[in-house]
C-alpha positions as CSV (number, residue, x, y, z in Angstrom):
1,M,-10.9,7.8,-10.5
2,I,-8.4,4.8,-10.1
3,E,-6.1,6.7,-12.5
4,E,-6.3,9.8,-10.3
5,I,-5.7,7.9,-7.0
6,R,-2.7,6.1,-8.7
7,K,-1.2,9.3,-9.8
8,R,-1.7,10.9,-6.4
9,L,-0.3,7.8,-4.5
10,D,2.7,7.0,-6.7
11,V,4.6,10.0,-5.6
12,Y,5.0,8.8,-2.1
13,D,6.4,5.3,-3.4
14,S,9.9,6.2,-3.1
15,S,9.6,7.1,0.9
16,P,11.8,4.9,2.8
17,T,8.7,2.8,4.7
18,E,7.6,-0.7,4.6
19,C,4.3,-1.7,4.3
20,D,2.7,-0.4,7.6
21,G,4.1,3.2,7.1
22,M,3.4,3.4,3.1
23,T,0.0,1.9,4.0
24,R,-0.3,4.9,6.6
25,I,0.8,7.6,4.1
26,C,-1.6,6.4,1.1
27,S,-4.7,6.2,4.0
28,T,-3.9,9.6,5.0
29,I,-3.6,11.0,1.6
30,L,-7.0,9.4,0.5
31,T,-8.8,10.5,3.8
32,K,-7.8,13.8,3.2
33,E,-9.2,13.6,-0.3
34,G,-12.5,12.2,1.0
35,I,-11.8,8.9,-1.1
36,K,-13.4,5.7,0.7
37,H,-11.1,3.2,1.3
38,Q,-10.2,0.5,3.9
39,P,-7.1,-0.1,5.5
40,M,-6.4,-4.0,6.2
41,L,-4.1,-6.3,8.4
42,G,-3.3,-9.5,7.3
43,S,-1.5,-11.6,5.4
44,V,-0.5,-12.4,1.5
45,V,0.4,-15.5,-0.2
46,Y,1.7,-15.7,-3.7
47,Q,2.6,-19.0,-4.8
48,E,4.6,-20.6,-1.9
49,K,5.3,-17.4,-0.2
50,K,3.5,-16.2,2.7
51,I,4.2,-12.3,3.9
52,E,2.4,-12.0,7.3
53,P,2.0,-9.6,9.1
54,H,1.0,-7.2,5.9
55,F,-0.8,-3.8,5.3
56,W,-2.8,-3.0,2.5
57,I,-5.7,-0.9,1.3
58,N,-9.0,-2.1,-0.1
59,L,-10.7,-0.1,-2.8
60,A,-14.1,-0.6,-4.2
61,N,-14.5,-3.2,-7.0
62,N,-11.9,-5.4,-6.2
63,Y,-8.9,-2.5,-6.3
64,C,-6.2,-2.6,-3.8
65,I,-3.4,-0.3,-3.0
66,D,0.2,-2.0,-2.0
67,Y,3.3,-0.1,-2.9
68,R,5.1,-2.7,-0.4
69,L,4.7,-6.1,-2.0
70,R,7.4,-6.6,-4.4
71,M,9.7,-5.2,-1.2
72,W,8.7,-8.8,0.1
73,L,8.3,-11.2,-3.1
74,G,10.5,-9.6,-5.5
75,K,10.5,-7.8,-8.4
76,D,9.2,-9.8,-10.8
77,S,6.4,-7.9,-13.0
78,K,4.0,-10.8,-12.2
79,I,3.7,-9.0,-8.6
80,P,1.5,-6.2,-8.7
81,H,2.6,-2.9,-7.4
82,G,0.8,0.4,-6.3
83,V,-3.1,0.4,-7.2
84,F,-4.2,-2.5,-9.0
85,N,-7.4,-5.0,-9.5
86,V,-7.0,-7.8,-7.3
87,K,-8.5,-10.2,-10.0
88,D,-5.7,-9.1,-12.6
89,F,-3.8,-11.3,-10.3
90,P,-5.5,-14.8,-9.5
91,R,-2.3,-16.5,-7.9
92,L,-2.3,-13.8,-5.1
93,K,-4.4,-14.1,-1.9
94,Y,-4.9,-11.6,0.4
95,Q,-6.4,-12.3,3.8
96,G,-7.1,-10.1,6.5
97,N,-9.3,-8.0,8.7
98,P,-10.3,-4.0,8.5
99,I,-8.5,-1.7,10.5
100,N,-9.0,1.8,11.6
101,W,-6.4,4.6,12.6
102,E,-6.5,8.0,12.6
103,P,-4.7,9.9,9.7
104,L,-1.4,10.8,10.4
105,T,-0.2,14.7,11.4
106,A,1.0,16.9,8.8
107,E,4.5,16.7,10.6
108,T,4.4,13.2,10.5
109,L,3.3,12.8,7.1
110,F,6.6,14.8,6.2
111,I,8.7,13.1,8.1
112,L,8.0,9.6,6.6
113,T,8.3,11.2,3.1
114,L,11.5,13.0,3.4
115,P,14.2,11.6,0.8
116,F,16.3,9.0,2.6
117,T,20.0,9.1,1.4
118,M,22.2,6.9,2.5
119,T,25.9,7.3,3.4
120,V,28.8,5.3,3.8
């Protein structure tokens, strides 16, 4: 099940969104697929670095969905990315509260997942 969720969501990793937008995208996809999940808002602490506010998704069995943690903490492989078991990263501390929101409309989902190219 986790591998299926990962395969379904990894394709959206390239969206030009931060943690709020990416969490909304993932939550929308999971809702449409009928997969139980809980969007969260709070903070993440890794070593001495704290990110607040931060959005992510909690799944059953200590799994978490967070595609934007490395955006703020760096590309270190010790920092998880995507769908992972929080227990595998004991130095990472998530604290937050559940939030509820409606799934994105098809139009908004389309816009948030359009390829982004920057021209100078």
